[in-house]
N, CA, C and O of each residue as an XYZ file, in Angstrom:
848
protein
N      22.314    -85.828    190.707
C      21.815    -84.470    190.654
C      20.611    -84.349    189.705
O      19.603    -83.735    190.054
N      20.719    -84.926    188.528
C      19.613    -84.854    187.564
C      18.366    -85.555    188.107
O      17.244    -85.093    187.898
N      18.573    -86.686    188.813
C      17.443    -87.407    189.399
C      16.783    -86.575    190.493
O      15.557    -86.535    190.600
N      17.609    -85.909    191.305
C      17.084    -85.056    192.370
C      16.258    -83.919    191.784
O      15.170    -83.619    192.277
N      16.768    -83.292    190.742
C      16.055    -82.191    190.092
C      14.750    -82.682    189.467
O      13.725    -82.003    189.535
N      14.798    -83.864    188.860
C      13.586    -84.422    188.257
C      12.517    -84.657    189.315
O      11.340    -84.373    189.092
N      12.931    -85.177    190.464
C      11.974    -85.447    191.542
C      11.388    -84.146    192.103
O      10.195    -84.068    192.394
N      12.238    -83.134    192.249
C      11.756    -81.856    192.761
C      10.679    -81.263    191.855
O       9.717    -80.662    192.333
N      10.848    -81.436    190.558
C       9.899    -80.852    189.598
C       8.524    -81.507    189.671
O       7.550    -80.956    189.157
N       8.433    -82.684    190.306
C       7.155    -83.389    190.390
C       6.473    -83.216    191.745
O       5.352    -83.684    191.946
N       7.161    -82.530    192.688
C       6.649    -82.438    194.051
C       5.613    -81.328    194.203
O       5.556    -80.388    193.410
N       4.796    -81.466    195.246
C       3.898    -80.408    195.673
C       4.744    -79.206    196.102
O       5.820    -79.401    196.668
N       4.293    -77.965    195.852
C       5.088    -76.780    196.207
C       5.596    -76.787    197.653
O       6.719    -76.356    197.915
N       4.778    -77.272    198.590
C       5.201    -77.313    199.995
C       6.489    -78.115    200.143
O       7.407    -77.691    200.845
N       6.562    -79.268    199.488
C       7.731    -80.126    199.595
C       8.919    -79.570    198.827
O      10.071    -79.829    199.175
N       8.633    -78.809    197.786
C       9.728    -78.138    197.073
C      10.375    -77.103    197.995
O      11.600    -77.033    198.102
N       9.532    -76.295    198.663
C      10.062    -75.298    199.602
C      10.911    -75.973    200.678
O      12.026    -75.544    200.978
N      10.354    -77.037    201.247
C      11.037    -77.745    202.333
C      12.347    -78.348    201.850
O      13.356    -78.285    202.553
N      12.340    -78.930    200.660
C      13.533    -79.580    200.107
C      14.642    -78.573    199.828
O      15.804    -78.804    200.161
N      14.268    -77.452    199.213
C      15.273    -76.440    198.863
C      15.874    -75.831    200.131
O      17.083    -75.613    200.209
N      15.018    -75.556    201.126
C      15.524    -75.016    202.396
C      16.428    -76.036    203.086
O      17.460    -75.672    203.649
N      16.041    -77.315    203.042
C      16.850    -78.371    203.659
C      18.199    -78.530    202.979
O      19.214    -78.737    203.644
N      18.212    -78.435    201.655
C      19.469    -78.551    200.906
C      20.374    -77.358    201.198
O      21.589    -77.514    201.314
N      19.786    -76.165    201.317
C      20.572    -74.973    201.673
C      21.171    -75.133    203.068
O      22.293    -74.695    203.323
N      20.422    -75.759    203.963
C      20.919    -76.034    205.317
C      22.075    -77.037    205.283
O      23.113    -76.816    205.907
N      21.889    -78.129    204.557
C      22.887    -79.204    204.528
C      24.206    -78.780    203.923
O      25.253    -79.325    204.271
N      24.169    -77.806    203.012
C      25.409    -77.374    202.368
C      26.438    -76.908    203.391
O      27.640    -77.090    203.203
N      25.955    -76.305    204.476
C      26.861    -75.818    205.513
C      27.367    -76.934    206.416
O      28.396    -76.784    207.075
N      26.656    -78.040    206.448
C      27.004    -79.140    207.351
C      27.825    -80.200    206.638
O      28.758    -80.755    207.218
N      27.491    -80.485    205.393
C      28.157    -81.551    204.638
C      28.678    -80.985    203.316
O      28.145    -81.307    202.255
N      29.703    -80.154    203.371
C      30.245    -79.635    202.104
C      31.111    -80.672    201.420
O      31.651    -81.542    202.104
N      31.274    -80.628    200.087
C      30.537    -79.694    199.206
C      29.170    -80.254    198.858
O      29.027    -81.455    198.629
N      28.178    -79.400    198.816
C      26.809    -79.816    198.519
C      26.254    -78.835    197.487
O      26.367    -77.623    197.668
N      25.658    -79.343    196.410
C      25.285    -78.479    195.272
C      24.022    -77.657    195.496
O      23.097    -77.723    194.686
N      23.965    -76.894    196.566
C      22.748    -76.136    196.852
C      22.512    -75.031    195.830
O      21.364    -74.734    195.501
N      23.578    -74.419    195.324
C      23.408    -73.320    194.370
C      22.676    -73.782    193.110
O      21.837    -73.065    192.565
N      23.010    -74.997    192.658
C      22.348    -75.556    191.471
C      20.851    -75.715    191.728
O      20.025    -75.384    190.877
N      20.514    -76.225    192.909
C      19.106    -76.449    193.262
C      18.364    -75.115    193.359
O      17.215    -75.009    192.930
N      19.016    -74.106    193.920
C      18.368    -72.794    194.051
C      18.099    -72.191    192.668
O      17.038    -71.609    192.444
N      19.047    -72.326    191.746
C      18.825    -71.832    190.379
C      17.641    -72.570    189.748
O      16.793    -71.955    189.102
N      17.591    -73.884    189.939
C      16.473    -74.659    189.388
C      15.148    -74.212    190.011
O      14.133    -74.109    189.322
N      15.170    -73.946    191.336
C      13.962    -73.455    192.003
C      13.517    -72.128    191.385
O      12.322    -71.857    191.267
N      14.488    -71.310    190.995
C      14.157    -70.059    190.326
C      13.428    -70.294    189.011
O      12.513    -69.548    188.661
N      13.837    -71.340    188.276
C      13.157    -71.657    187.017
C      11.726    -72.132    187.272
O      10.818    -71.853    186.488
N      11.538    -72.855    188.385
C      10.174    -73.276    188.755
C       9.317    -72.054    189.109
O       8.132    -71.991    188.781
N       9.945    -71.089    189.786
C       9.223    -69.854    190.113
C       8.860    -69.100    188.835
O       7.817    -68.450    188.760
N       9.723    -69.194    187.844
C       9.479    -68.504    186.585
C       8.251    -68.999    185.848
O       7.601    -68.235    185.133
N       7.924    -70.292    186.019
C       6.743    -70.843    185.336
C       5.532    -70.896    186.269
O       4.483    -71.433    185.914
N       5.699    -70.319    187.488
C       4.575    -70.234    188.416
C       4.329    -71.477    189.240
O       3.295    -71.572    189.901
N       5.257    -72.453    189.226
C       5.066    -73.679    190.000
C       5.235    -73.427    191.492
O       4.591    -74.082    192.312
N       6.097    -72.483    191.845
C       6.289    -72.092    193.238
C       6.417    -70.571    193.290
O       6.579    -69.912    192.263
N       6.340    -70.027    194.509
C       6.417    -68.575    194.679
C       7.871    -68.139    194.870
O       8.599    -68.712    195.680
N       8.276    -67.132    194.126
C       9.658    -66.646    194.177
C      10.040    -66.198    195.582
O      11.090    -66.586    196.092
N       9.187    -65.375    196.219
C       9.554    -64.760    197.491
C       9.554    -65.754    198.640
O      10.403    -65.675    199.529
N       8.604    -66.696    198.631
C       8.617    -67.748    199.648
C       9.891    -68.583    199.518
O      10.510    -68.947    200.519
N      10.268    -68.876    198.297
C      11.483    -69.668    198.070
C      12.712    -68.918    198.566
O      13.598    -69.502    199.189
N      12.756    -67.626    198.284
C      13.895    -66.812    198.730
C      14.003    -66.792    200.256
O      15.084    -66.994    200.809
N      12.893    -66.551    200.922
C      12.906    -66.464    202.388
C      13.298    -67.798    203.017
O      14.147    -67.842    203.907
N      12.677    -68.890    202.554
C      12.926    -70.197    203.164
C      14.343    -70.695    202.867
O      14.987    -71.299    203.725
N      14.819    -70.439    201.656
C      16.185    -70.840    201.312
C      17.195    -70.075    202.154
O      18.180    -70.645    202.623
N      16.950    -68.795    202.343
C      17.850    -67.964    203.142
C      17.832    -68.387    204.605
O      18.874    -68.406    205.261
N      16.668    -68.723    205.111
C      16.576    -69.212    206.496
C      17.342    -70.523    206.642
O      18.063    -70.722    207.619
N      17.179    -71.422    205.658
C      17.916    -72.691    205.699
C      19.416    -72.464    205.696
O      20.143    -73.095    206.465
N      19.890    -71.560    204.830
C      21.317    -71.239    204.766
C      21.813    -70.675    206.089
O      22.888    -71.039    206.565
N      21.021    -69.784    206.678
C      21.429    -69.132    207.923
C      21.480    -70.117    209.085
O      22.421    -70.092    209.879
N      20.478    -70.981    209.189
C      20.467    -71.971    210.274
C      21.650    -72.920    210.132
O      22.303    -73.253    211.120
N      21.929    -73.356    208.903
C      23.075    -74.235    208.683
C      24.378    -73.560    209.078
O      25.242    -74.179    209.698
N      24.516    -72.298    208.719
C      25.711    -71.527    209.086
C      25.853    -71.459    210.603
O      26.944    -71.653    211.140
N      24.747    -71.184    211.290
C      24.810    -71.012    212.736
C      25.071    -72.334    213.464
O      25.665    -72.341    214.542
N      24.635    -73.438    212.887
C      24.956    -74.750    213.482
C      26.464    -74.958    213.474
O      27.044    -75.350    214.487
N      27.106    -74.696    212.330
C      28.556    -74.849    212.255
C      29.271    -73.792    213.104
O      30.358    -74.038    213.625
N      28.658    -72.629    213.235
C      29.206    -71.587    214.119
C      29.287    -72.117    215.548
O      30.305    -71.954    216.221
N      28.204    -72.755    216.009
C      28.185    -73.270    217.384
C      29.130    -74.450    217.551
O      29.719    -74.623    218.618
N      29.286    -75.269    216.507
C      30.262    -76.354    216.564
C      31.663    -75.772    216.754
O      32.443    -76.263    217.570
N      31.972    -74.729    215.999
C      33.263    -74.072    216.144
C      33.417    -73.417    217.501
O      34.496    -73.452    218.094
N      32.341    -72.816    217.997
C      32.360    -72.147    219.295
C      32.586    -73.144    220.431
O      33.389    -72.891    221.329
N      31.884    -74.267    220.394
C      31.944    -75.244    221.484
C      33.150    -76.184    221.399
O      33.769    -76.512    222.412
N      33.469    -76.610    220.179
C      34.472    -77.679    220.045
C      35.683    -77.320    219.180
O      36.625    -78.108    219.093
N      35.676    -76.137    218.534
C      36.718    -75.806    217.570
C      38.131    -75.941    218.097
O      38.936    -76.681    217.531
N      38.444    -75.235    219.174
C      39.800    -75.275    219.714
C      40.166    -76.653    220.235
O      41.309    -77.090    220.097
N      39.201    -77.338    220.834
C      39.469    -78.685    221.356
C      39.840    -79.629    220.215
O      40.775    -80.422    220.325
N      39.089    -79.528    219.120
C      39.348    -80.396    217.969
C      40.725    -80.130    217.382
O      41.479    -81.064    217.106
N      41.054    -78.858    217.190
C      42.288    -78.497    216.498
C      43.514    -78.559    217.403
O      44.578    -78.997    216.967
N      43.381    -78.127    218.659
C      44.533    -78.119    219.550
C      44.927    -79.513    220.013
O      46.081    -79.751    220.367
N      43.981    -80.422    220.009
C      44.296    -81.794    220.407
C      44.845    -82.612    219.246
O      45.074    -83.815    219.367
N      45.051    -81.943    218.129
C      45.680    -82.614    216.986
C      44.776    -83.557    216.245
O      45.251    -84.471    215.571
N      43.445    -83.350    216.358
C      42.510    -84.211    215.623
C      42.710    -84.051    214.112
O      42.516    -84.990    213.340
N      43.102    -82.839    213.716
C      43.422    -82.589    212.309
C      44.918    -82.318    212.251
O      45.350    -81.169    212.338
N      45.701    -83.368    212.105
C      47.152    -83.284    212.236
C      47.816    -82.431    211.166
O      48.942    -81.967    211.344
N      47.108    -82.222    210.042
C      47.701    -81.428    208.973
C      47.564    -79.930    209.225
O      48.049    -79.126    208.429
N      46.904    -79.536    210.335
C      46.771    -78.123    210.676
C      47.541    -77.854    211.966
O      47.061    -78.232    213.034
N      48.711    -77.219    211.917
C      49.483    -76.920    213.119
C      48.714    -75.996    214.058
O      47.982    -75.114    213.608
N      48.884    -76.201    215.377
C      48.184    -75.376    216.360
C      48.521    -73.903    216.199
O      47.658    -73.041    216.367
N      49.771    -73.615    215.876
C      50.201    -72.233    215.697
C      49.432    -71.566    214.563
O      49.062    -70.396    214.659
N      49.197    -72.309    213.501
C      48.444    -71.779    212.363
C      46.991    -71.531    212.740
O      46.374    -70.575    212.271
N      46.448    -72.400    213.594
C      45.065    -72.238    214.055
C      44.894    -70.900    214.759
O      43.940    -70.167    214.495
N      45.829    -70.584    215.662
C      45.742    -69.320    216.393
C      45.946    -68.129    215.464
O      45.372    -67.063    215.683
N      46.764    -68.309    214.429
C      46.984    -67.248    213.451
C      45.689    -66.945    212.697
O      45.297    -65.786    212.558
N      45.030    -68.001    212.213
C      43.758    -67.840    211.492
C      42.698    -67.241    212.411
O      41.905    -66.397    211.994
N      42.692    -67.691    213.671
C      41.740    -67.160    214.637
C      41.941    -65.654    214.811
O      40.975    -64.900    214.927
N      43.197    -65.230    214.826
C      43.500    -63.806    214.932
C      42.973    -63.030    213.742
O      42.435    -61.933    213.893
N      43.129    -63.603    212.555
C      42.606    -62.953    211.348
C      41.093    -62.808    211.428
O      40.537    -61.778    211.047
N      40.432    -63.847    211.927
C      38.972    -63.790    212.028
C      38.526    -62.760    213.047
O      37.521    -62.079    212.841
N      39.259    -62.636    214.144
C      38.905    -61.628    215.140
C      39.023    -60.218    214.557
O      38.297    -59.309    214.957
N      39.947    -60.048    213.606
C      40.196    -58.736    213.016
C      39.298    -58.460    211.824
O      38.771    -57.357    211.680
N      39.120    -59.471    210.956
C      38.385    -59.265    209.706
C      37.137    -60.137    209.589
O      36.513    -60.190    208.530
N      36.774    -60.819    210.671
C      35.723    -61.840    210.610
C      34.406    -61.383    210.051
O      33.794    -62.098    209.257
N      33.940    -60.194    210.447
C      32.627    -59.737    210.005
C      32.611    -59.430    208.512
O      31.597    -59.632    207.843
N      33.726    -58.945    207.995
C      33.826    -58.703    206.549
C      33.770    -60.030    205.799
O      33.112    -60.141    204.764
N      34.471    -61.043    206.334
C      34.477    -62.370    205.704
C      33.067    -62.956    205.686
O      32.669    -63.594    204.711
N      32.316    -62.742    206.761
C      30.950    -63.274    206.829
C      30.055    -62.597    205.799
O      29.206    -63.251    205.193
N      30.233    -61.298    205.595
C      29.425    -60.568    204.618
C      29.606    -61.153    203.218
O      28.634    -61.296    202.476
N      30.848    -61.491    202.855
C      31.117    -62.023    201.510
C      31.091    -63.547    201.491
O      31.392    -64.169    200.472
N      30.727    -64.146    202.630
C      30.779    -65.605    202.791
C      30.052    -66.372    201.698
O      30.604    -67.323    201.143
N      28.832    -65.980    201.381
C      28.031    -66.730    200.406
C      28.614    -66.671    199.004
O      28.317    -67.516    198.159
N      29.439    -65.674    198.767
C      30.017    -65.510    197.428
C      31.343    -66.253    197.284
O      31.956    -66.237    196.217
N      31.791    -66.915    198.379
C      33.044    -67.672    198.359
C      32.724    -69.152    198.246
O      32.584    -69.847    199.252
N      32.611    -69.617    197.037
C      32.219    -71.001    196.797
C      33.202    -71.990    197.425
O      34.416    -71.865    197.267
N      32.651    -72.979    198.144
C      33.480    -74.034    198.707
C      34.086    -73.727    200.058
O      34.765    -74.580    200.630
N      33.860    -72.523    200.594
C      34.482    -72.165    201.871
C      33.458    -71.883    202.968
O      33.835    -71.514    204.080
N      32.191    -72.048    202.675
C      31.153    -71.579    203.590
C      31.176    -72.271    204.943
O      31.054    -71.612    205.976
N      31.333    -73.602    204.952
C      31.369    -74.338    206.217
C      32.608    -73.973    207.029
O      32.548    -73.898    208.257
N      33.723    -73.749    206.351
C      34.965    -73.374    207.029
C      34.825    -72.004    207.673
O      35.269    -71.798    208.802
N      34.209    -71.065    206.959
C      34.014    -69.716    207.479
C      33.157    -69.751    208.739
O      33.496    -69.111    209.734
N      32.063    -70.484    208.706
C      31.176    -70.540    209.874
C      31.865    -71.199    211.062
O      31.673    -70.774    212.202
N      32.665    -72.235    210.809
C      33.383    -72.940    211.878
C      34.374    -71.995    212.569
O      34.408    -71.912    213.796
N      35.176    -71.286    211.773
C      36.172    -70.377    212.352
C      35.522    -69.143    212.969
O      36.056    -68.570    213.918
N      34.376    -68.732    212.436
C      33.658    -67.611    213.042
C      33.234    -67.960    214.458
O      33.338    -67.136    215.366
N      32.754    -69.187    214.642
C      32.372    -69.640    215.977
C      33.573    -69.815    216.879
O      33.533    -69.426    218.046
N      34.641    -70.395    216.356
C      35.847    -70.623    217.139
C      36.471    -69.303    217.584
O      37.075    -69.219    218.654
N      36.318    -68.274    216.748
C      36.875    -66.961    217.070
C      35.958    -66.147    217.975
O      36.291    -65.029    218.368
N      34.800    -66.719    218.300
C      33.834    -66.106    219.215
C      33.367    -64.734    218.734
O      33.257    -63.792    219.519
N      33.093    -64.637    217.429
C      32.481    -63.413    216.920
C      31.083    -63.282    217.526
O      30.440    -64.290    217.818
N      30.618    -62.074    217.714
C      29.343    -61.850    218.383
C      28.202    -62.513    217.608
O      28.034    -62.300    216.407
N      27.425    -63.322    218.333
C      26.375    -64.118    217.696
C      25.310    -63.279    216.984
O      24.982    -63.586    215.839
N      24.746    -62.218    217.617
C      23.696    -61.446    216.932
C      24.188    -60.805    215.625
O      23.504    -60.866    214.603
N      25.386    -60.189    215.667
C      25.923    -59.539    214.460
C      26.219    -60.580    213.396
O      25.914    -60.380    212.220
N      26.817    -61.697    213.813
C      27.142    -62.772    212.874
C      25.886    -63.296    212.193
O      25.880    -63.521    210.983
N      24.830    -63.489    212.963
C      23.578    -64.014    212.415
C      22.982    -63.066    211.381
O      22.568    -63.494    210.304
N      22.940    -61.778    211.711
C      22.362    -60.780    210.796
C      23.175    -60.701    209.506
O      22.610    -60.697    208.412
N      24.500    -60.638    209.633
C      25.358    -60.527    208.450
C      25.277    -61.782    207.584
O      25.266    -61.699    206.356
N      25.220    -62.937    208.232
C      25.088    -64.195    207.495
C      23.767    -64.229    206.731
O      23.722    -64.635    205.570
N      22.687    -63.799    207.395
C      21.368    -63.782    206.760
C      21.358    -62.857    205.541
O      20.839    -63.219    204.484
N      21.931    -61.670    205.695
C      21.948    -60.709    204.588
C      22.783    -61.220    203.418
O      22.401    -61.062    202.259
N      23.926    -61.835    203.729
C      24.781    -62.391    202.686
C      24.046    -63.481    201.909
O      24.076    -63.513    200.679
N      23.383    -64.379    202.654
C      22.627    -65.463    202.015
C      21.439    -64.911    201.224
O      21.109    -65.422    200.154
N      20.802    -63.870    201.752
C      19.637    -63.276    201.081
C      20.018    -62.724    199.707
O      19.327    -62.971    198.719
N      21.109    -61.985    199.651
C      21.549    -61.388    198.384
C      21.952    -62.475    197.385
O      21.559    -62.434    196.219
N      22.740    -63.448    197.854
C      23.229    -64.510    196.968
C      22.068    -65.358    196.438
O      22.007    -65.652    195.244
N      21.150    -65.749    197.324
C      20.017    -66.572    196.898
C      19.096    -65.805    195.952
O      18.532    -66.379    195.020
N      18.949    -64.510    196.200
C      18.131    -63.688    195.291
C      18.729    -63.710    193.886
O      18.005    -63.871    192.904
N      20.037    -63.550    193.791
C      20.697    -63.546    192.479
C      20.515    -64.878    191.762
O      20.260    -64.915    190.559
N      20.649    -65.979    192.515
C      20.496    -67.308    191.907
C      19.057    -67.547    191.456
O      18.821    -68.028    190.347
N      18.098    -67.210    192.315
C      16.690    -67.402    191.974
C      16.289    -66.513    190.793
O      15.556    -66.943    189.902
N      16.770    -65.287    190.797
C      16.449    -64.354    189.715
C      17.005    -64.863    188.383
O      16.343    -64.793    187.348
N      18.242    -65.379    188.437
C      18.845    -65.934    187.219
C      18.037    -67.117    186.704
O      17.768    -67.219    185.507
N      17.649    -68.011    187.612
C      16.851    -69.168    187.216
C      15.495    -68.775    186.674
O      15.003    -69.374    185.718
N      14.886    -67.761    187.288
C      13.576    -67.293    186.844
C      13.644    -66.707    185.439
O      12.778    -66.974    184.606
N      14.666    -65.916    185.181
C      14.798    -65.263    183.878
C      15.186    -66.250    182.774
O      14.760    -66.119    181.626
N      15.995    -67.232    183.143
C      16.449    -68.208    182.143
C      15.383    -69.256    181.833
O      15.366    -69.825    180.741
N      14.485    -69.513    182.806
C      13.410    -70.478    182.586
C      13.939    -71.870    182.270
O      14.759    -72.414    183.010
N      13.466    -72.445    181.164
C      13.874    -73.798    180.776
C      15.364    -73.876    180.413
O      15.944    -74.960    180.370
N      15.960    -72.733    180.159
C      17.392    -72.699    179.814
C      18.267    -72.441    181.046
O      19.399    -71.974    180.919
N      17.743    -72.746    182.230
C      18.456    -72.431    183.470
C      19.826    -73.099    183.556
O      20.710    -72.600    184.251
N      20.017    -74.234    182.850
C      21.305    -74.942    182.916
C      22.438    -74.125    182.292
O      23.614    -74.405    182.526
N      22.075    -73.110    181.494
C      23.096    -72.260    180.866
C      23.988    -71.607    181.927
O      25.171    -71.360    181.693
N      23.402    -71.333    183.091
C      24.147    -70.625    184.129
C      25.267    -71.485    184.718
O      26.179    -70.956    185.353
N      25.208    -72.808    184.514
C      26.240    -73.694    185.055
C      27.637    -73.271    184.607
O      28.579    -73.257    185.399
N      27.754    -72.926    183.328
C      29.063    -72.531    182.790
C      29.607    -71.322    183.536
O      30.779    -71.287    183.913
N      28.740    -70.326    183.745
C      29.178    -69.107    184.420
C      29.472    -69.362    185.899
O      30.417    -68.800    186.452
N      28.657    -70.216    186.541
C      28.894    -70.539    187.936
C      30.209    -71.300    188.110
O      30.955    -71.065    189.061
N      30.480    -72.215    187.176
C      31.718    -72.982    187.237
C      32.932    -72.073    187.029
O      33.941    -72.193    187.724
N      32.816    -71.167    186.063
C      33.899    -70.211    185.808
C      34.117    -69.316    187.017
O      35.252    -69.065    187.421
N      33.015    -68.837    187.593
C      33.091    -67.979    188.781
C      33.738    -68.730    189.934
O      34.604    -68.192    190.624
N      33.314    -69.984    190.143
C      33.850    -70.795    191.240
C      35.354    -70.999    191.090
O      36.103    -70.892    192.061
N      35.792    -71.294    189.858
C      37.222    -71.497    189.615
C      38.007    -70.211    189.860
O      39.094    -70.236    190.437
N      37.444    -69.092    189.416
C      38.127    -67.809    189.603
C      38.258    -67.470    191.084
O      39.322    -67.055    191.543
N      37.159    -67.651    191.832
C      37.182    -67.354    193.264
C      38.151    -68.279    193.985
O      38.927    -67.836    194.832
N      38.105    -69.564    193.649
C      39.014    -70.528    194.279
C      40.466    -70.163    194.002
O      41.312    -70.238    194.893
N      40.755    -69.764    192.753
C      42.116    -69.368    192.403
C      42.581    -68.163    193.198
O      43.711    -68.130    193.686
N      41.704    -67.166    193.328
C      42.042    -65.968    194.094
C      42.291    -66.305    195.561
O      43.243    -65.816    196.170
N      41.417    -67.154    196.120
C      41.580    -67.553    197.524
C      42.903    -68.274    197.732
O      43.604    -68.017    198.710
N      43.249    -69.175    196.817
C      44.514    -69.911    196.934
C      45.715    -68.969    196.864
O      46.680    -69.126    197.612
N      45.647    -67.994    195.964
C      46.743    -67.026    195.843
C      46.887    -66.218    197.132
O      47.997    -65.998    197.615
N      45.753    -65.780    197.682
C      45.792    -65.017    198.934
C      46.369    -65.861    200.062
O      47.185    -65.379    200.847
N      45.947    -67.120    200.144
C      46.459    -68.013    201.195
C      47.960    -68.202    201.047
O      48.696    -68.149    202.033
N      48.417    -68.425    199.816
C      49.852    -68.607    199.581
C      50.641    -67.357    199.967
O      51.723    -67.457    200.547
N      50.105    -66.192    199.647
C      50.774    -64.945    200.013
C      50.844    -64.774    201.529
O      51.863    -64.342    202.067
N      49.758    -65.113    202.206
C      49.738    -64.994    203.661
C      50.707    -65.976    204.305
O      51.402    -65.632    205.261
N      50.754    -67.211    203.778
C      51.691    -68.208    204.305
C      53.130    -67.753    204.072
O      53.969    -67.870    204.965
N      53.420    -67.233    202.870
C      54.768    -66.753    202.561
C      55.162    -65.604    203.487
O      56.297    -65.530    203.957
N      54.215    -64.720    203.736
C      54.478    -63.598    204.646
C      54.747    -64.098    206.056
O      55.649    -63.609    206.737
N      53.961    -65.075    206.490
C      54.119    -65.641    207.832
C      55.486    -66.312    207.976
O      56.174    -66.115    208.977
N      55.879    -67.105    206.972
C      57.171    -67.801    206.996
C      58.322    -66.797    206.974
O      59.314    -66.969    207.683
N      58.189    -65.751    206.161
C      59.237    -64.736    206.069
C      59.430    -64.032    207.413
O      60.558    -63.807    207.852
N      58.316    -63.689    208.056
C      58.408    -62.991    209.343
C      59.027    -63.875    210.421
O      59.724    -63.388    211.311
N      58.768    -65.168    210.335
C      59.354    -66.088    211.317
C      60.847    -66.244    211.091
O      61.616    -66.350    212.047
N      61.259    -66.258    209.834
C      62.673    -66.473    209.529
C      63.509    -65.210    209.724
O      64.709    -65.299    209.985
N      62.890    -64.036    209.602
C      63.621    -62.773    209.720
C      64.291    -62.582    211.075
O      65.466    -62.215    211.104
N      63.612    -62.809    212.204
C      64.274    -62.651    213.503
C      65.469    -63.592    213.658
O      66.481    -63.226    214.257
N      65.344    -64.815    213.110
C      66.444    -65.773    213.211
C      67.653    -65.266    212.450
O      68.779    -65.397    212.929
N      67.445    -64.682    211.262
C      68.550    -64.157    210.470
C      69.205    -62.978    211.178
O      70.429    -62.855    211.206
N      68.357    -62.103    211.756
C      68.893    -60.946    212.460
C      69.701    -61.363    213.675
O      70.725    -60.759    213.995
N      69.222    -62.413    214.354
C      69.933    -62.921    215.516
C      71.282    -63.492    215.141
O      72.271    -63.290    215.846
N      71.322    -64.222    214.004
C      72.599    -64.778    213.545
C      73.569    -63.687    213.145
O      74.763    -63.785    213.425
N      73.061    -62.628    212.482
C      73.930    -61.550    212.050
C      74.514    -60.781    213.223
O      75.648    -60.306    213.161
N      73.719    -60.656    214.317
C      74.178    -59.907    215.473
C      75.316    -60.616    216.211
O      76.052    -59.976    216.962
N      75.470    -61.930    216.008
C      76.510    -62.683    216.682
C      77.758    -62.853    215.806
O      78.742    -63.451    216.241
N      77.719    -62.327    214.570
C      78.878    -62.438    213.699
C      79.953    -61.432    214.124
O      79.618    -60.355    214.617
N      81.252    -61.765    213.940
C      82.351    -60.852    214.323
C      82.181    -59.502    213.643
O      81.851    -59.403    212.461
N      82.420    -58.468    214.443
C      82.354    -57.116    213.883
C      80.976    -56.548    213.847
O      80.787    -55.406    213.426
N      79.955    -57.349    214.298
C      78.592    -56.824    214.280
C      78.325    -55.988    215.511
O      77.225    -55.460    215.672
């Protein structure tokens, strides 16, 4: 990471723009990828006038959006085939359909907050495609989510300047907090799902007991 950042600082602005946009794209394809760190560093470069803030914001957001949509199409074309054929044996088919149902119901809200959910971006885009959420709405919401998140990162890097690494502590704390919340929500949903499955069985057993 330090070597990559050092090389970026020596590049012509055109190649910096291209590199940052490419890294934002790759994060959606090959997670986990430290694109947020690079975007903050790009903000520090914008702060000293080495690159333009607004060009960086637009190109980074476009890279993020294209990467999201690539995984969306992978989920759309191959998602069910991959999961239903047991390619990922640790994910039961029944659970896949359950998650798909959640995405059909809450998918657009999840996409809006997608960029703020560290470590889940590729998964969100994959399930969004598999759930066949409308492509135009998904694209617009994904773009807006990436635009806001990238603006915050670039702005932080610009304001911090040479001290841009200070934000790592806050980003790490934020990432841990978000991950913890997501895990708690997942555990609650799984517990609810298991409880609902077991309840009919208990009721059925009680109905066959003498005197019932």
